[in-house]
N, C-alpha and C positions, 0 to 999 in steps of 0.2 A: 504494500500500500503504498502511497505518495505522501510526504508530511502533509500534516493538516495546512492547507492555504486558504481554505474557502471561509474559515473562521467559524465552523459549526462547532457547535460544543463537544468538548474532548475532555477527557480526564489523563492525567499524567500519573505515574507511577513511577516511583524512584526509591529503590532501596538502598540505604545509605551504608546498613550493615547487618548482617545476619543471613547473607544469601553468599553460598559458595564456603561458609564457616559456621560452626555452633558457638553462637553467641553474639554480643554486639548487634543485638537486634534493633534494628530501626526503620521505618518504613515510611516514606512522604507520598501523599495522594494531593494533588495539585487540579485545582479546576478554575479558569479563569485568573482573578487575583487572589484567590483563597487557598492556603495550604494548609493541611492538618499533617500532625506529625503520629504515627503510631507507635508506641514504647521507644525506650532510650537505652540500651543496654551496656554493658559491659563485655569483654573477652577478659578471661583470667591469663595471665603471661603463660607462654608456652617456653619450653625449655631454652631456646636460642633468644629470649629477653630476658638477662640478667638484671636482676633488681628492679625490674619494673614490678608496679605494683596492681594496676590495672591498666586496660587498652580500651581506647572509648573510640567512636566513629569519628573521622575528620565531619567537621559542621561548618565547613565553608558555605555551603549551598543556603544553608540555614540563617549563617549571620548576614550573607548578601542579601537574603529576601524577608529579613527579621519583621518588617512591618506587615508582610504578607501573609505570616504564621497566625492563624487565629486560636490553635489547641493544640494541645499534646495530650493525646488518649492513651492511656495506660493499659492493659490486658490482665496483668495480674505480677505480684512482688518480688518474682525471683529477680536476681541481680543483673541477669543476663537479659534483662527488661527494663529495668527502673536503675540499673546503677550508674548510666549516665546522665542522669536527669538533671544532677547540680551543675553539670558543665553546660548542659543545653540552657538551663533559664539564665546562665550566664549572656547569653547570645540572642535570647528571644524573652519576650515579656508576655507571651499566651500563657492562659490559665493550663495548669495540669488538671486533669481530670484521671481518680483513681477509685476504684474498688476499695471497699474498707480496709482488707487485709494492706494491700498495696499502700493505700492512703498513710496507714500508722507508720509503715517500713521508712516510706518517703518523709513523713514529717520528723522522724529520728535522724535521718539520714540529711536532709537539708538543716535541720537546728545543728548538725556537728559541722557542718562545712560553712555555718552563719550565712545562710541564703534561706533561712525559712520565712525572714520578716518581709523581703523583697519578692517573695513567690506567690502565688496565687494559685494555691493549692486547693480543691475541692474534693468531696467525696463524692461518688457516684454509686448506685446500688442495682440489681438486676432488676432490668425492665426500665430504667433511667433513659431520657433523652435529653441530648443537648444541640445545641444551635451554634455553629463555627463559621459564619458565613455564609456562603451558598450550600455547606454542608449541613446536616445533622448526624448525630450519634447515638444508637441506642447499645447499651450492654446486656448480653446474654449470657447467662450460666454454662460453664464447661467443668467437666472433671479434669482435673491436674493434681501434681502433688503437691500443693499449697492450698489452701484456703480461698475462698472468693477468687478463683481462676475465672475470666470470663473471655469470650469473644465479643467484638464489637461491629454492629451492622452501621455502616456509613451511609448514607442517601446522599446521593450527588446527583447533579443536573441530568446525568445519563442514568441513573438506576442505582441501584442496591450493591455497595461493596460490602460481603463479609469476609473479615479477617476473624479466623478462628481462636487466634490466640495459641497458646499450648494446649493441648486436650488430648483424653483418653474417653474410651466408652468403658465405666464401669457401674454394673448393676448392682454391687455390693460395697459402696465403699465405706472407709472406717470414719470417714469426717465427711457431713453433707448429705445431701439428696442423691439417688441416684442418677446416672445420665437420664436426661430428659430433653429430647428434641422439639419436643412440642412448640417451644418459643421459637428456634430455627425456622421450623415448617411454617410457623406462621409468616415471619420476615419473609420466608421464601416464596409466600402464595403469589406473587406479583412478578416473580422471576427474579434472580439473580444478574446481575450484569458481570461482577467481577467476583471470583473466590479465591481468595490468598490463603492459604492451607498448610499448617505445620507440616514438617518433611521430615523428623528427625528419625523416625524408625519407617519411613516407606520402604526401606530394603527388607525389612523382617514381617514372614508372612504370619497370618492369623490374628490373634488379639494379643493386648499387652497384659490382659489379667487383672484381677482384681486386690487391691491390700489386703483384702481378707485372708487369702492364701499366705501373704506375709506373717499376717497375724498369728497362724495356725504354725508355720515354721519357728517363727521366733521364739512363741511361748516354748515350744519342745526345746530348742536349744537351752533356753536359760535354764528350764526346769532341769534339765540333764547336766548343766555346769555344776562342778562341783568347789570352783572357788568365784573368784570376783569375776564378772562380766563388763565388758565394755562394749557397747554398742555405736559402731560410726556412720553416720548419716548428714545428708545434708541439712545445715543449720533450718531452712526453710520447711523441711518434710514433715509438717506437723503431724500428719495421720502417723509417721512411724514413732513419734514422740507419745502418743495415744497409746499405741500398740504395745510400747515398751512399758509406759506406766500399768497397762492394765497387766503386763505380767508380772512386773514387780507386786504388785498386790495379790496376785493370784498365788505367786509363790513364796510369799514371805519377805519380801527384799524392800531395800530402801533405794531410793533413785537418787544420783546426785548428778549433775550436768555440768559439764566442762565446754567451755568454747565462748567467749563473748557475744558472738552473733547468735548462737543458739539461745542464750540466755535471753536475750533480747526477744528473740523470737515468740518461745514460749511465753513471756510476760503478754506479748501483745496479743497471742491467739487467745490466751485466757481471759483477759481483757473482753474480746470481741465475742468471747463465749464459744470457741471453736475448740478447746481443750477441756475435759472433766477428770483433773488428775487432783485426788485428795492430798491436802498439803501435810497428812500425817506420814505420807511414804516421802517426800521431799525433804533431803538432807543437803549439806555442806559437803565439799571435800573434805572438810579438815573432821567434820563428824562421821564421815563415812571409816577413814582411819582408825577408829575406835572401835568399828563392828567386826565381828567373825568375817572371812571372807564369802562365806554362804550366804551374807544376808546385804549383799550389797552388789548393785547395778549403776555403773557410770555411762551416759548418754554423752556424747562427744563429738565434736565437729574434726575432720580430718579423713573423710571418705575420699576424696580425691587427692590425696598426699600434698595439700597444701603446707609449704613450711613453715607458716608461722601456727598452724593448727594444733590444737591441744592434744591430738593423737599423735601426730608426727615429732612435736617436743617431747611427748612421753616415750616415743621409740629410741629416740636420741638420748634419752636421758637427760633432757634439759628442762622438764617441766616442775615447777617450784614446789607444788602440793602433791603430787600422784605419780607413783613410779609403775612401770610393768615387770611382772615377775614372775618365774616358774608357778605353774598351775592357772594362770589367768587364762580366759577365753575370750576375746577379741571377735564380733559378729562385724563385717564390713558389710552393712545393710545399705547398698548405694552401687550401681555400677561406674566404671570409670569413664568420664566425658572423653571423646578423641581427644588425644593429645596429652592426657593425663597416665595414662598408662604405665609409663616408665616409673613417675615419681610415685605411683599407688605401690607399684612390685616392690622399688626401694624400701618404702615405709613397712610393708608386709615381712620383708627380709628381715628390718630391723626387729620387727616384733619377735620371730621366730627365734631370733637370736637369744633374746632377753627369755625365752623360756614359755612364751605364751601359746595357745594354741589359736591358729587364724583360720575363720571359716568364712567364705566366701561364697557370692550366687552360683559358684559353678557347680558345687554338689548338694545345694541344700537352697531353699527358696527363702532369701534374707532382703529380696529386693524383686518388685516389679516396676518396669517405666511407667514414668508419668507422660508418655507419648503415644499417640495411636500408631498401632500399625496396620500391616496393608487392609487387611479385612475393614478395618474402622473407618480409613481413608475411602474406601470403595462407598460405605454406607453413606460416610458424609457428602459426597461429591453425588449419589443418588439423591438424596434428599433435596440438597440444594439445586441440582441441574444446571452451573453456571452456564451463561454464554461463553464467557473467556476465565481462562484459569491462570494464575500464577503460583508455584509452588515456593514457600518460603521456608526459613528456618530450618539449616541443615548445609551440608559440605556438597559439593558438586553432583556426586553419586547420589546421595540420597534426595536431590531436587529432580535429577534424571529420572530415578526409580518412580517418583511423585508423578511426574509428567506422564511416564508411560501409563501408570494407573489411571489417569483421567481419559486418556485417550481411549483406553481400553473400555470406559465405561461411557464413551460417547462424547467425550467433548472433542471437536474437531481439532484437529492437529494444528491448524492454521490458526486457532484461537488460543494454543496452549503455549505459553511464552515460558523459558527456560531463562531466566535474568540472573546476571551476577550482580553484587555490589557496582553502582554508579550507573548502570543500564537505565536509559529512561524510555519507559513505554509510554507513547501515546496511544490511545485508543478513543474510538468515535464510534457511530451507527455504522461504518462503512468498514471497519475494523480494524487492525492493530498494527503498531511498526514500534521497533525501537529505533528512535530518531537522533540519539544522542547518547555520547558517555563522558559522565561528569569525573572530575577527580575524586576519587575517596580512596581509605585507606586506613590504615593505624594510627592513632595518636596514643603516646605510651605517656603514661602517668608515674611520677615516683616524687611522692611530697606534694610539693609544690611546684614542680617543675614539670613541664608537658612538651614533646618533643614529636614531630612527625617521622614517616619512616625516610625522608630525604635528609635528616638530622643527621649531625655525627654522634651523638651519644651512645644510643644502642649501637652502631655500626662498630664505635671504639671499645664498647664494653664486650662485644662478641670477640673482637680481635683480643683484648685482654684476657677474655677467659679461655682463649684459644690458644693463644700463643707468649701471653705476658708482653711486659713494659721493658724498654730499655731507656734509659735517660742519659743523654748525651749533657755534661755540664761544660761550659766552658767561659774564661775571663774574657770580659770586653771593656775596653778602654772607653775613654768619655770621647775620643775621637773616632769612635767606630771600629776600629782596628781589635784585632784579639790578643790575647797575651796568654803564655803558660801552654801547658799542656790539659787537653779536654779529660774529663774522666767519665768513665762507664760503668753505670750502676744498672743491674736488671733485679726484676722481682719475676716468676714467674717462668722464665725463659729457659735458662741456663745452670748446669749445675755448679755449686761454688767452686768446686775444685778445676772446672775447665775454663772458669770465666776469665781469669789473666790471660792465658794464651790466647783465647778467641778474640776479647777485648783490644789487645795490642795488635794484633794482625789487622783488626777494624781500623784502629785507627792509622796504620800504616798505610791502610787503603786509602783512607783521607788525606794524605799528607799534600798532594796537590791543593787541594783545597783550602786547607789551613794554611799554607805556606803563602799564598794568596791574600786570604784574609788577615794574616800578621803584616804584612807589606804596605796593603794600602785599605782602605774604608769599603767595605761594601754593604749594600741595604740589607738590614738585617733578615728581612723576609726572605731577600734572594739566599742567604747565607745559609739560613735554617731549611730551604727547601733541597740545597745542595748537600747537605749533611744528611738529612733524613732521606733522600733519594740513595747517596752513595753507601750511607750505613745499611739501609734495608736491602739494596742491592746485594753487599757484602755478606751480611749474617742471612739473607736467604739461600745465596749459593751454596756457603759453606754449612748451613742448619736444616735447609729446607723447611725453614718454617721464616715468618713474617711478623716479627714483633711489634706491637705498637712503640713508635719511637717518638721521644718528647726531645727537642732541643732546649736547654735551659742556662739562658744568659746570667753569668755573674759580675756585676758591674763593679769594677776596680778602679 
């Protein structure tokens, strides 16, 4: 289809994150002069992002069009859907609408980042509808692994867009009501112009299963354990907390919670009425230490191998209150998010070395996913019968699998669009076409610092982690000439016993450059570049490694 040159009504669909990756979810819908944003999530750092705390989407498009953004619409309270909100509200002043659990988590997050006062944060509930320029949005409930999960029906000048959020079909949930698509059936009665649907488990056959199966499995494992039990899960997995609390009550154990994020989530969930945990079974880690091992369960963060989590610090012997020892049972009640497998396996190895018995989902039902598998996705497509379809939330192979499901269920192939972050899809009554590609990507956050992928910080950190650093210090006179002999110092590059010979030879390789710099004044940036290039070439040839080289002047 040619680009829309006739000025007929059109809808632009622009993913800024979440397509081609698991996490960092952010979708932009645009019609005329109006923009709405669905979700604003983070990606947790991968192995090649040393020191990075979180990754957020590039927000250039939103900041450039800030006056056109009418609303930020939140589906649910997971970090990969709300974690970037504090950064988005720095760029746009639109109101943020969120269902109760997400609202409370966001309020806490915005207060911590000192952005609550300047943010228009509003709570919405199932069935609520809000206006946002030429758009309106209605929230409908779905089952997921956190309470108050919703999909959003966005009415546009061209028709209804259904965004499922993260969802699954569960007829016997531990928390909340069974999956009921009656709201979605009503929303779909007049036709669905576009369906944006969760793809995370599109490659998996069948159904995801109910958390009630996890309840049976965890109860048996806890009842059989002779010593202390540690259950590691996502901080936001409120249903899992309820299961463990019920098992503690039934087996005569007390429950202690470890991990600041999990403690905060439990407090919010109890305040909202999502958790029913008798206060008599809740104890502090200090109180747990005084009880017999057979009487204690710990619920902890760290199921994804996060380096700062409670479980990983215990596995490394670095937790201030709790240690792991012989006779303990550790239940991993989560599956590894793609990209986290190495960190999870390392933490399991560390726990086993300490003498713990570690139980995973491979042999026992300790977890069921919170995302729909292929048969559930088919059911949703058959219910909504969309004119256009875009798979969202997932790595590329997941998106491809979901697109194939839609085509097999009758969505025309020419109306099924396999997008990645940055693609700008334009839809109209005549059809659809990807009309542009906008700059997108990662923005790395560490403390108060932020860098995109074109910056030097993460590149240099990768080099440091891989090959170490070499510092070349040399005296610089007032007239710009150098004096004395340069000194080489390295960290993480070469063994101490080999350093003297290697660096003396490196110094000799730089002799022509250094002799010239002693005779005449050379622009410092030119001299620095010549030394870095010359030393890098020599060290690379000699060691087959390229350390980060820093040239440091000492003014004399």
